ROSE-4610 file (N, C-alpha, C; in Angstrom, 1 decimal, always signed):
// ROSE-4610
residu = [X/X/X/X/X/X/X/X/X/X/X/X/X/X/X/X/X/X/X/X/X/X/X/X/X/X/X/X/X/X/X/X/X/X/X/X/X/X/X/X/X/X/X/X/X/X/X/X/X/X/X/X/X/X/X/X/X/X/X/X/X/X/X/X/X/X/X/X/X/X/X/X/X/X/X/X/X/X/X/X/X/X/X/X/X/X/X/X/X/X/X/X/X/X/X/X/X/X/X/X/X/X/X/X/X/X/X/X/X/X/X/X/X/X/X/X/X/X/X/X/X/X/X/X/X/X/X/X/X/X/X/X/X/X/X/X/X/X/X/X/X/X/X/X/X/X/X/X/X/X/X/X/X/X/X/X/X/X/X/X/X/X/X/X/X/X/X/X/X/X/X/X/X/X/X/X/X/X/X/X/X/X/X/X/X/X/X/X/X/X/X/X/X/X/X/X/X/X/X/X/X/X/X/X/X/X/X/X/X/X/X/X/X/X/X/X/X/X/X/X/X/X/X/X/X/X/X/X/X/X/X/X/X/X/X/X/X/X/X/X/X/X/X/X/X/X/X/X/X/X/X/X/X/X/X/X/X/X/X/X/X/X/X/X/X/X/X/X/X/X/X/X/X/X/X/X/X/X/X/X/X/X/X/X/X/X/X/X/X/X/X/X/X/X/X/X/X/X/X/X/X/X/X/X/X/X/X/X/X/X/X/X/X/X/X/X/X/X/X/X/X/X/X/X/X/X/X/X/X/X/X/X/X/X/X/X/X/X/X/X/X/X/X/X/X/X/X/X/X/X/X/X/X/X/X/X/X/X/X/X/X/X/X/X/X/X/X/X/X/X/X/X/X/X/X/X/X/X/X/X/X/X/X/X/X/X/X/X/X/X/X/X/X/X/X/X/X/X/X/X/X/X/X/X/X/X/X/X/X/X/X/X/X/X/X/X/X/X/X/X/X/X/X/X/X/X/X/X/X/X/X/X/X/X/X/X/X/X/X/X/X/X/X/X/X/X/X/X/X/X/X/X/X/X/X/X/X/X/X/X/X/X/X/X/X/X/X/X/X/X/X/X/X/X/X/X/X/X/X/X/X/X/X/X/X/X/X/X/X/X/X/X/X/X/X/X/X/X/X/X/X/X/X/X/X/X/X/X/X/X/X/X/X/X/X/X/X/X/X/X/X/X/X/X/X/X/X/X/X/X/X/X/X/X/X/X/X/X/X/X/X/X/X/X/X/X/X/X/X/X/X/X/X/X/X/X/X/X/X/X/X/X/X/X/X/X/X/X/X/X/X/X/X/X/X/X/X/X/X/X/X/X/X/X/X/X/X/X/X/X/X/X/X/X/X/X/X/X/X/X/X/X/X/X/X/X/X/X/X/X/X/X/X/X/X/X/X/X/X/X/X/X/X/X/X/X/X/X/X/X/X/X/X/X/X/X/X/X/X/X/X/X/X/X/X/X/X/X/X/X/X/X/X/X/X/X/X/X/X/X]
num = [1/1/1/2/2/2/3/3/3/4/4/4/5/5/5/6/6/6/7/7/7/8/8/8/9/9/9/10/10/10/11/11/11/12/12/12/13/13/13/14/14/14/15/15/15/16/16/16/17/17/17/18/18/18/19/19/19/20/20/20/21/21/21/22/22/22/23/23/23/24/24/24/25/25/25/26/26/26/27/27/27/28/28/28/29/29/29/30/30/30/31/31/31/32/32/32/33/33/33/34/34/34/35/35/35/36/36/36/37/37/37/38/38/38/39/39/39/40/40/40/41/41/41/42/42/42/43/43/43/44/44/44/45/45/45/46/46/46/47/47/47/48/48/48/49/49/49/50/50/50/51/51/51/52/52/52/53/53/53/54/54/54/55/55/55/56/56/56/57/57/57/58/58/58/59/59/59/60/60/60/61/61/61/62/62/62/63/63/63/64/64/64/65/65/65/66/66/66/67/67/67/68/68/68/69/69/69/70/70/70/71/71/71/72/72/72/73/73/73/74/74/74/75/75/75/76/76/76/77/77/77/78/78/78/79/79/79/80/80/80/81/81/81/82/82/82/83/83/83/84/84/84/85/85/85/86/86/86/87/87/87/88/88/88/89/89/89/90/90/90/91/91/91/92/92/92/93/93/93/94/94/94/95/95/95/96/96/96/97/97/97/98/98/98/99/99/99/100/100/100/101/101/101/102/102/102/103/103/103/104/104/104/105/105/105/106/106/106/107/107/107/108/108/108/109/109/109/110/110/110/111/111/111/112/112/112/113/113/113/114/114/114/115/115/115/116/116/116/117/117/117/118/118/118/119/119/119/120/120/120/121/121/121/122/122/122/123/123/123/124/124/124/125/125/125/126/126/126/127/127/127/128/128/128/129/129/129/130/130/130/131/131/131/132/132/132/133/133/133/134/134/134/135/135/135/136/136/136/137/137/137/138/138/138/139/139/139/140/140/140/141/141/141/142/142/142/143/143/143/144/144/144/145/145/145/146/146/146/147/147/147/148/148/148/149/149/149/150/150/150/151/151/151/152/152/152/153/153/153/154/154/154/155/155/155/156/156/156/157/157/157/158/158/158/159/159/159/160/160/160/161/161/161/162/162/162/163/163/163/164/164/164/165/165/165/166/166/166/167/167/167/168/168/168/169/169/169/170/170/170/171/171/171/172/172/172/173/173/173/174/174/174/175/175/175/176/176/176/177/177/177/178/178/178/179/179/179/180/180/180/181/181/181/182/182/182/183/183/183/184/184/184/185/185/185/186/186/186/187/187/187/188/188/188/189/189/189/190/190/190/191/191/191/192/192/192/193/193/193/194/194/194/195/195/195/196/196/196/197/197/197/198/198/198/199/199/199/200/200/200/201/201/201/202/202/202/203/203/203/204/204/204/205/205/205/206/206/206/207/207/207/208/208/208/209/209/209/210/210/210/211/211/211/212/212/212/213/213/213/214/214/214/215/215/215/216/216/216/217/217/217/218/218/218/219/219/219/220/220/220]
x = [+25.4/+24.2/+23.0/+21.9/+20.6/+20.2/+20.4/+19.9/+20.7/+22.0/+22.7/+22.2/+21.9/+21.3/+20.0/+19.1/+17.9/+18.0/+19.0/+19.3/+19.7/+20.5/+21.0/+19.8/+18.8/+17.7/+16.8/+16.7/+16.0/+17.0/+16.9/+17.9/+17.8/+18.3/+18.3/+19.1/+18.5/+19.1/+18.7/+18.0/+17.5/+16.1/+15.7/+14.3/+13.3/+12.3/+11.2/+10.4/+9.8/+8.8/+7.6/+7.3/+6.1/+4.8/+3.8/+2.6/+1.3/+0.2/-1.1/-2.0/-2.5/-3.4/-4.6/-5.7/-7.0/-7.0/-7.6/-7.9/-9.3/-9.7/-11.0/-12.2/-12.0/-13.1/-13.1/-12.1/-11.9/-11.0/-10.6/-9.7/-8.3/-7.8/-6.4/-5.3/-4.4/-3.3/-2.1/-1.4/-0.2/+1.0/+2.1/+3.4/+3.9/+3.6/+4.1/+3.5/+2.4/+1.7/+2.3/+3.2/+3.8/+5.2/+5.6/+7.0/+7.2/+8.4/+8.7/+8.2/+7.6/+7.1/+7.8/+7.9/+8.3/+7.1/+7.3/+6.2/+6.5/+5.6/+5.7/+4.7/+5.2/+4.3/+4.4/+3.3/+3.2/+2.5/+3.2/+2.5/+1.9/+0.7/-0.1/-1.2/-1.8/-3.0/-3.9/-5.2/-6.1/-5.9/-5.4/-5.1/-3.8/-2.9/-1.6/-1.7/-1.6/-1.8/-0.7/+0.6/+1.6/+1.4/+0.7/+0.5/-0.5/-1.3/-2.2/-1.5/-0.4/+0.4/+1.2/+1.7/+2.5/+1.7/+0.4/-0.5/-0.8/-0.8/-1.0/+0.2/+1.4/+2.6/+2.5/+2.1/+1.9/+0.9/-0.2/-1.3/-0.8/+0.0/+0.5/+1.5/+2.3/+3.2/+2.5/+1.4/+0.6/+0.0/-0.5/-1.1/-0.1/+1.1/+2.2/+2.5/+2.7/+3.1/+2.0/+0.7/-0.4/-0.5/-0.4/-0.6/+0.6/+1.7/+2.9/+2.9/+2.0/+1.9/+3.1/+3.6/+4.9/+4.5/+5.4/+5.2/+5.4/+4.5/+4.7/+3.3/+3.4/+2.2/+2.4/+1.5/+1.6/+0.4/+0.8/-0.2/-0.1/-1.2/-1.2/-1.6/-0.7/-0.9/-1.4/-2.7/-3.3/-3.0/-2.3/-1.9/-2.1/-2.0/-2.1/-3.4/-4.5/-5.8/-6.4/-7.2/-7.9/-9.3/-9.4/-10.8/-11.1/-12.4/-12.8/-13.0/-13.1/-13.3/-12.9/-12.6/-12.2/-13.2/-14.5/-15.5/-15.4/-15.1/-14.9/-13.7/-12.6/-11.4/-11.7/-12.4/-12.7/-13.5/-14.5/-15.4/-14.5/-13.6/-12.8/-11.9/-11.4/-10.5/-11.2/-12.4/-13.2/-13.7/-14.1/-14.5/-13.3/-12.2/-11.0/-10.6/-10.6/-10.3/-11.3/-12.6/-13.6/-13.4/-13.1/-13.0/-11.7/-10.6/-9.4/-9.3/-10.3/-10.4/-9.1/-8.7/-7.5/-7.9/-7.2/-7.4/-6.1/-6.3/-5.2/-5.7/-4.9/-5.2/-4.7/-5.6/-5.3/-5.3/-4.3/-4.2/-4.4/-5.1/-5.4/-4.4/-3.5/-2.6/-3.3/-4.3/-5.2/-4.5/-3.6/-3.0/-1.6/-1.2/+0.1/+1.3/+1.1/+2.2/+3.1/+2.6/+3.5/+4.3/+3.7/+4.5/+5.6/+5.3/+6.3/+7.4/+7.0/+7.9/+9.0/+8.6/+9.5/+10.2/+10.2/+11.0/+10.2/+8.9/+8.1/+8.8/+8.8/+9.6/+9.1/+7.9/+7.3/+6.3/+5.5/+4.5/+4.7/+4.6/+4.5/+5.9/+5.9/+7.1/+6.8/+7.7/+7.5/+8.7/+8.4/+9.3/+9.1/+10.2/+10.1/+10.8/+10.1/+10.7/+11.1/+12.2/+12.6/+11.9/+12.2/+11.5/+11.8/+12.9/+13.2/+12.7/+11.8/+11.2/+12.2/+13.2/+14.2/+13.8/+14.2/+14.0/+15.0/+14.6/+15.5/+15.7/+14.6/+14.5/+13.7/+14.0/+13.3/+13.3/+12.1/+11.9/+11.1/+11.6/+10.9/+10.5/+9.2/+8.8/+8.3/+8.6/+8.1/+9.3/+10.1/+11.2/+10.7/+11.5/+11.1/+11.0/+10.1/+10.0/+9.7/+8.9/+8.7/+8.2/+7.3/+6.8/+7.9/+8.8/+9.9/+10.9/+11.1/+12.1/+11.6/+10.3/+9.8/+9.9/+9.5/+9.6/+10.9/+11.9/+13.3/+13.8/+13.5/+13.9/+13.3/+12.0/+11.3/+12.0/+12.3/+13.0/+14.3/+15.0/+16.3/+16.2/+15.2/+15.0/+14.5/+13.7/+13.3/+14.4/+15.4/+16.5/+17.5/+17.3/+18.2/+19.4/+19.4/+20.6/+20.6/+21.8/+21.9/+21.3/+20.8/+20.3/+21.5/+21.5/+22.7/+22.7/+23.9/+24.0/+23.3/+22.9/+22.1/+21.6/+20.3/+19.7/+18.5/+18.6/+17.4/+17.3/+16.1/+16.0/+15.1/+15.2/+14.4/+14.3/+13.3/+13.1/+14.0/+14.1/+14.8/+14.2/+15.0/+14.5/+13.9/+12.9/+12.4/+13.2/+12.9/+13.7/+13.7/+12.6/+12.5/+13.4/+13.5/+14.3/+15.8/+16.2/+17.5/+17.9/+17.0/+17.3/+17.4/+16.6/+16.6/+17.9/+18.3/+19.5/+20.7/+20.8/+22.0/+22.1/+20.9/+21.0/+20.7/+20.5/+20.1/+18.9/+17.9/+16.8/+15.6/+14.7/+13.4/+12.3/+11.5/+10.6/+9.2/+8.4/+7.0/+6.2/+5.3/+4.4/+2.9/+2.2/+0.8/+0.0/-0.7/-1.6/-2.9/-3.9/-5.2/-5.7/-6.1/-6.7/-8.0/-8.7/-10.0/-10.3/-11.1/-11.5/-13.0/-13.6/-15.0/-15.1/-16.1/-16.4/-17.7/-17.5/-18.7/-19.6/-20.8/-21.8/-21.3/-20.5/-20.1/-19.1/-18.6/-17.7/-16.3/-16.0/-14.6/-14.1/-12.8/-12.3/-12.1/-12.7/-12.4/-11.6/-10.4/-9.5/-9.6/-10.0/-10.1/-9.0/-7.9/-6.7/-6.7/-7.0/-7.1/-6.1/-5.2/-4.2/-4.8/-5.1/-5.7/-4.7/-4.1/-3.2/-2.0/-1.6/-0.5/+0.8/+1.8/+3.1/+4.2/+5.4/+6.5/+7.5/+7.9/+8.9/+10.1/+11.3/+12.6/+13.4/+13.8/+14.6/+15.9/+17.0/+18.3/+18.6/+19.2/+19.5/+20.7/+20.7/+21.8/+22.9]
y = [-4.7/-5.0/-4.5/-4.4/-4.0/-5.0/-6.2/-7.2/-7.0/-6.7/-6.5/-5.2/-4.2/-3.0/-3.3/-4.1/-4.4/-5.2/-6.2/-7.0/-6.1/-5.1/-4.2/-3.4/-3.0/-2.3/-3.2/-4.5/-5.5/-6.2/-6.0/-6.5/-8.0/-8.8/-10.2/-10.7/-11.7/-12.3/-11.6/-10.5/-9.7/-10.1/-9.9/-10.2/-9.4/-10.1/-9.4/-8.6/-7.5/-6.7/-7.6/-7.4/-8.1/-7.5/-8.3/-7.8/-8.5/-7.8/-8.2/-7.7/-8.6/-8.2/-9.1/-8.5/-9.3/-10.0/-11.1/-11.8/-11.5/-12.1/-11.7/-12.0/-12.9/-13.2/-12.3/-11.4/-10.6/-11.1/-12.4/-13.0/-12.3/-12.0/-11.4/-12.5/-12.3/-13.2/-12.5/-13.1/-12.5/-13.3/-12.5/-13.1/-13.9/-13.5/-14.2/-15.7/-15.9/-17.2/-18.2/-17.6/-18.4/-18.9/-18.8/-19.2/-20.7/-21.0/-22.3/-22.7/-21.7/-22.0/-21.0/-21.5/-20.7/-19.8/-18.5/-17.6/-16.9/-17.0/-16.3/-15.2/-14.0/-12.8/-12.2/-12.2/-11.7/-10.4/-9.3/-8.0/-7.6/-7.2/-7.0/-6.0/-5.6/-4.8/-5.2/-5.0/-5.4/-4.6/-3.4/-2.5/-2.8/-3.6/-3.9/-5.0/-4.7/-5.8/-6.8/-6.5/-7.5/-8.4/-7.9/-8.7/-9.9/-9.7/-10.8/-12.1/-11.9/-13.1/-13.6/-12.7/-13.1/-13.9/-13.5/-14.2/-15.7/-15.9/-17.2/-18.1/-17.6/-18.4/-18.6/-17.6/-17.7/-18.8/-18.7/-19.7/-21.1/-21.3/-22.6/-23.1/-22.2/-22.5/-22.9/-22.1/-22.4/-23.8/-24.1/-25.4/-26.6/-26.3/-27.3/-27.6/-26.5/-26.6/-27.3/-26.9/-27.5/-29.0/-29.4/-30.8/-31.6/-31.0/-31.7/-31.7/-31.0/-31.0/-30.2/-29.3/-28.6/-27.5/-27.2/-26.1/-24.8/-24.4/-23.2/-22.5/-21.1/-20.3/-19.3/-19.3/-18.4/-17.4/-16.1/-15.0/-14.0/-13.7/-12.6/-11.4/-10.4/-9.2/-8.1/-7.8/-6.8/-5.4/-4.6/-3.3/-2.2/-0.9/+0.3/+0.3/-0.2/-0.2/+1.2/+1.6/+2.9/+2.7/+1.8/+1.5/+2.5/+2.9/+3.8/+3.3/+2.0/+1.3/-0.1/-0.7/-2.2/-3.1/-2.8/-3.6/-3.5/-2.3/-2.2/-2.9/-2.9/-3.5/-5.1/-5.6/-7.0/-7.4/-6.5/-6.8/-6.9/-5.9/-5.9/-7.1/-7.5/-8.7/-9.9/-10.1/-11.3/-11.4/-10.2/-10.2/-10.6/-10.1/-10.4/-11.8/-12.4/-13.8/-14.7/-14.3/-15.1/-15.1/-13.9/-13.8/-14.5/-14.4/-15.0/-16.5/-16.9/-18.3/-18.7/-17.8/-18.1/-18.5/-19.4/-19.9/-19.4/-18.3/-17.8/-17.2/-17.3/-16.6/-15.2/-14.3/-12.9/-12.2/-11.4/-10.5/-9.0/-8.2/-6.8/-5.8/-5.3/-4.3/-2.9/-2.7/-1.6/-0.2/+0.1/+1.4/+1.4/+0.2/+0.1/+0.1/-0.1/+0.0/-1.2/-2.4/-3.5/-3.4/-2.9/-2.7/-1.7/-0.6/+0.4/-0.2/-1.1/-1.7/-2.6/-3.1/-3.8/-3.0/-1.7/-0.7/-0.5/-0.6/-0.4/-1.0/-2.3/-2.9/-2.9/-2.3/-2.3/-3.4/-3.3/-4.3/-4.9/-6.2/-7.2/-7.4/-7.9/-8.3/-9.5/-10.5/-11.7/-11.7/-11.8/-11.9/-13.2/-14.0/-15.3/-15.1/-15.5/-15.5/-17.0/-17.1/-18.5/-18.8/-20.0/-20.5/-19.8/-18.9/-18.1/-16.7/-16.4/-15.2/-14.1/-14.6/-13.7/-13.5/-12.4/-12.2/-13.0/-14.0/-14.9/-14.7/-14.4/-14.2/-13.1/-12.5/-11.3/-11.3/-11.1/-11.1/-9.9/-9.1/-7.9/-8.1/-7.8/-8.0/-9.4/-9.8/-11.1/-11.9/-12.5/-13.4/-14.6/-15.1/-16.3/-17.5/-18.4/-19.7/-19.4/-18.4/-18.0/-19.2/-20.0/-21.1/-22.1/-22.4/-23.3/-22.7/-21.4/-20.7/-20.7/-20.4/-20.4/-21.8/-22.8/-24.2/-24.6/-24.2/-24.5/-23.8/-22.6/-21.8/-22.3/-22.7/-23.2/-24.5/-25.4/-26.6/-26.3/-25.4/-25.0/-24.6/-23.7/-23.2/-24.3/-25.2/-26.3/-27.3/-27.3/-28.2/-27.8/-26.6/-26.1/-25.4/-25.0/-24.3/-22.9/-22.4/-21.0/-20.0/-18.9/-17.8/-17.1/-17.0/-16.3/-14.8/-14.2/-12.8/-12.0/-12.6/-11.8/-12.7/-12.5/-13.3/-12.6/-11.9/-11.2/-11.4/-11.5/-11.7/-10.6/-10.2/-9.1/-9.3/-8.6/-8.5/-7.4/-7.2/-6.0/-4.8/-3.9/-2.7/-1.7/-1.0/+0.1/+1.3/+2.4/+3.6/+4.2/+4.1/+4.6/+3.8/+2.5/+1.7/+2.0/+2.2/+2.6/+3.9/+4.9/+6.1/+6.0/+5.2/+5.0/+4.3/+3.3/+2.6/+3.5/+4.3/+5.1/+6.3/+6.8/+8.0/+7.7/+6.5/+6.1/+6.9/+7.0/+7.9/+7.2/+8.0/+7.5/+7.9/+6.9/+7.1/+7.2/+8.2/+8.3/+8.3/+7.4/+7.2/+7.3/+8.2/+8.4/+8.1/+7.0/+6.6/+6.2/+6.2/+5.7/+4.8/+3.6/+2.6/+2.2/+1.6/+1.0/-0.2/-1.1/-2.1/-2.5/-3.0/-3.4/-4.9/-5.6/-7.0/-6.9/-7.3/-7.3/-8.5/-8.4/-9.4/-10.8/-10.8/-12.1/-12.8/-12.2/-12.8/-12.6/-11.9/-11.7/-10.4/-10.3/-9.1/-8.1/-6.9/-5.7/-4.7/-4.6/-3.7/-2.3/-1.4/+0.0/+0.8/+1.0/+1.6/+3.1/+3.9/+5.3/+6.0/+6.8/+7.5/+8.9/+9.3/+10.6/+11.5/+12.4/+13.3/+12.6/+11.4/+10.7/+11.4/+11.1/+11.7/+10.8/+10.9/+10.2/+11.2/+11.1/+12.1/+11.3/+11.8/+11.1/+12.2/+12.0/+13.0/+12.3/+12.8/+12.2/+12.6/+11.7/+12.0/+13.0/+13.8/+14.8/+14.2]
z = [-39.6/-40.5/-39.8/-40.6/-40.0/-38.9/-39.2/-38.2/-36.9/-36.9/-35.7/-35.0/-35.8/-35.2/-34.5/-35.1/-34.6/-33.3/-33.3/-32.1/-31.0/-31.3/-30.3/-29.7/-30.5/-30.0/-29.1/-29.4/-28.6/-27.7/-26.4/-25.5/-25.3/-26.2/-26.2/-25.0/-24.3/-23.1/-21.9/-22.0/-20.8/-20.4/-19.1/-18.7/-19.5/-19.9/-20.7/-19.8/-20.3/-19.5/-19.0/-17.8/-17.3/-17.9/-18.0/-18.6/-17.9/-18.0/-17.6/-18.6/-19.5/-20.6/-20.7/-21.1/-21.2/-22.6/-22.6/-23.8/-24.3/-25.4/-26.0/-25.1/-24.1/-23.1/-21.9/-21.8/-20.6/-19.5/-19.8/-18.8/-18.8/-17.7/-17.6/-17.7/-18.6/-18.7/-18.2/-17.3/-16.7/-17.0/-17.3/-17.6/-16.5/-15.3/-14.1/-14.0/-14.7/-14.7/-15.7/-16.6/-17.7/-17.4/-16.2/-15.8/-16.3/-16.8/-17.2/-18.6/-19.3/-20.7/-21.7/-22.9/-24.0/-24.3/-24.5/-24.8/-26.2/-27.1/-28.4/-28.4/-28.7/-28.8/-30.2/-30.9/-32.3/-32.2/-32.3/-32.3/-33.7/-33.6/-34.9/-34.7/-35.8/-35.7/-36.9/-36.8/-37.9/-39.2/-39.0/-40.2/-40.9/-40.3/-40.8/-41.8/-43.0/-44.0/-43.9/-43.8/-43.7/-42.5/-41.5/-40.3/-40.6/-41.6/-41.9/-42.3/-43.1/-43.4/-42.3/-41.5/-40.3/-39.3/-39.2/-38.3/-38.7/-40.0/-40.5/-40.1/-40.2/-39.7/-38.2/-37.4/-36.0/-35.6/-36.4/-36.1/-36.4/-37.4/-37.7/-36.7/-36.1/-35.1/-33.8/-33.5/-32.3/-32.4/-33.6/-33.8/-33.6/-34.2/-34.1/-32.6/-31.9/-30.5/-29.6/-30.0/-29.2/-29.5/-30.7/-31.1/-30.5/-30.4/-29.8/-28.3/-27.7/-26.2/-25.6/-26.3/-25.9/-24.9/-23.9/-23.0/-23.6/-24.5/-25.3/-25.3/-25.1/-25.2/-26.3/-27.2/-28.4/-28.3/-28.3/-28.2/-29.4/-30.0/-31.0/-30.2/-30.1/-29.3/-30.2/-30.1/-30.9/-30.2/-31.0/-30.5/-31.4/-31.0/-31.8/-32.7/-32.1/-32.8/-32.7/-33.7/-33.6/-33.1/-32.1/-31.5/-30.4/-30.3/-29.4/-28.0/-27.9/-26.6/-26.7/-25.5/-25.5/-26.2/-26.0/-26.7/-28.2/-28.7/-30.2/-30.7/-29.8/-30.2/-30.3/-29.3/-29.3/-30.5/-30.9/-32.0/-33.3/-33.5/-34.7/-34.8/-33.7/-33.7/-34.0/-33.3/-33.6/-35.0/-35.6/-37.0/-37.9/-37.6/-38.4/-38.3/-37.1/-37.0/-37.7/-37.6/-38.3/-39.8/-40.4/-41.8/-42.3/-41.5/-41.9/-41.5/-40.7/-40.2/-39.5/-38.5/-37.7/-36.3/-35.8/-34.4/-33.6/-32.9/-32.1/-30.8/-29.8/-28.6/-28.7/-28.5/-28.7/-27.4/-27.2/-26.0/-26.5/-25.8/-26.2/-25.5/-26.2/-25.7/-25.9/-25.1/-25.4/-25.5/-24.7/-24.7/-25.4/-25.9/-26.5/-25.6/-24.3/-23.4/-23.5/-23.7/-23.9/-25.1/-26.2/-27.5/-27.2/-26.5/-26.1/-25.2/-24.3/-23.4/-24.1/-25.3/-26.1/-27.2/-26.9/-27.8/-29.1/-29.1/-30.3/-31.6/-31.6/-32.7/-34.1/-34.2/-35.6/-35.8/-36.8/-37.1/-38.5/-38.7/-37.6/-37.0/-35.7/-35.1/-34.2/-34.1/-33.3/-32.3/-31.0/-29.9/-29.2/-29.0/-28.3/-26.9/-25.9/-24.6/-24.2/-23.5/-23.1/-21.8/-21.3/-20.1/-18.8/-18.9/-17.7/-17.9/-18.9/-19.1/-19.7/-20.4/-21.1/-22.5/-23.1/-24.5/-25.3/-26.0/-26.6/-28.1/-28.8/-30.3/-30.6/-31.8/-32.3/-33.8/-34.4/-35.8/-36.2/-37.1/-37.6/-39.0/-39.4/-40.7/-41.0/-42.3/-42.7/-43.2/-42.4/-42.8/-43.6/-44.5/-45.3/-44.4/-44.7/-44.0/-42.5/-42.2/-40.8/-39.9/-40.4/-39.6/-39.2/-40.2/-39.9/-39.0/-39.2/-38.3/-36.8/-36.6/-35.3/-34.6/-35.4/-34.8/-34.5/-35.3/-35.0/-33.8/-33.6/-32.5/-31.2/-31.3/-30.1/-29.7/-30.6/-30.3/-29.6/-30.2/-29.6/-28.1/-27.9/-26.5/-25.6/-26.1/-25.3/-25.0/-25.9/-25.7/-24.7/-24.1/-23.1/-23.6/-24.9/-25.4/-24.8/-24.6/-24.0/-25.0/-24.4/-25.2/-25.9/-27.2/-27.8/-27.6/-27.8/-27.6/-28.6/-29.7/-30.7/-31.8/-32.1/-33.2/-33.6/-34.7/-35.2/-36.7/-37.3/-38.7/-39.2/-40.4/-41.0/-42.5/-43.0/-44.4/-44.9/-46.3/-46.7/-46.2/-45.6/-44.9/-46.0/-45.5/-46.3/-46.0/-46.7/-46.6/-45.2/-44.5/-43.1/-42.2/-42.4/-41.5/-41.8/-43.0/-43.3/-42.7/-42.8/-42.1/-40.6/-40.1/-38.6/-38.2/-38.9/-38.6/-38.8/-39.8/-40.1/-39.2/-38.7/-37.9/-36.4/-36.1/-34.7/-34.3/-35.2/-35.0/-34.4/-33.9/-33.5/-34.5/-34.9/-36.0/-35.4/-35.9/-35.4/-36.7/-36.6/-37.8/-37.3/-37.9/-37.6/-38.8/-38.7/-39.8/-39.2/-40.1/-39.6/-40.8/-40.3/-41.3/-40.8/-41.7/-41.3/-42.3/-41.8/-42.7/-42.5/-43.5/-43.4/-43.8/-43.2/-43.5/-44.4/-45.6/-46.5/-46.4/-46.9/-46.7/-47.2/-48.2/-48.8/-47.9/-46.8/-45.9/-46.3/-47.4/-47.8/-47.1/-47.0/-46.4/-47.5/-47.2/-48.1/-47.3/-47.7/-47.0/-47.5/-46.7/-47.2/-46.4/-47.0/-46.3/-46.7/-45.8/-46.0/-45.1/-45.7/-44.8/-44.7/-43.5/-43.2/-42.5/-43.2/-42.6/-42.0/-42.6/-42.0/-42.3/-41.4/-41.7/-41.1/-41.6/-41.1/-40.6/-39.4/-38.9/-38.4/-38.9/-38.4/-37.9/-36.6/-35.9/-35.4/-35.8/-35.4/-33.9/-33.2/-31.8/-31.8/-30.8/-30.7/-29.8]
């Protein structure tokens, strides 16, 4: 199934890539400092419309874990932004969070290296690391009941259950995902998006594709 193929691409049960990323205040957050905690990484970008819904689920999960005093760290990892500088990226993210009224701890994957280290799973994607720093769960797209799914999986990992050999969930794949799965291909997508915050405080999404292309190349 596609879920099995996605699980194969994401090495579940293996140590997660180490990272050192800045948050919105400039503080560096290191994976080495999170030992013994469940870590949730939600990869997103301000231009990714489906990510907006995924972030709401992530924010709800973060609030649930925080109120319960659980050893869980939830990060929204902003990646693949078309910002010219770190300051511009921070401004975009802050504006976005204000408009959407989201309370999330954001890490800035400025050059997209952490996203690539996790095999460029697509946006949105949620990856959960267990207390030993292993990749335990992986979700691509917008699975149904995501908030409930995340809380259930976090409870499972806190309960000391072993990391399964495979567990990935996904929405119905689009055509590109099917081609990638069937041909074991690498997909390259080049798009450019932008958004403006209007005076009324509402989000106006101006999604403009400038010379965008999708390239699928089968492995030899």
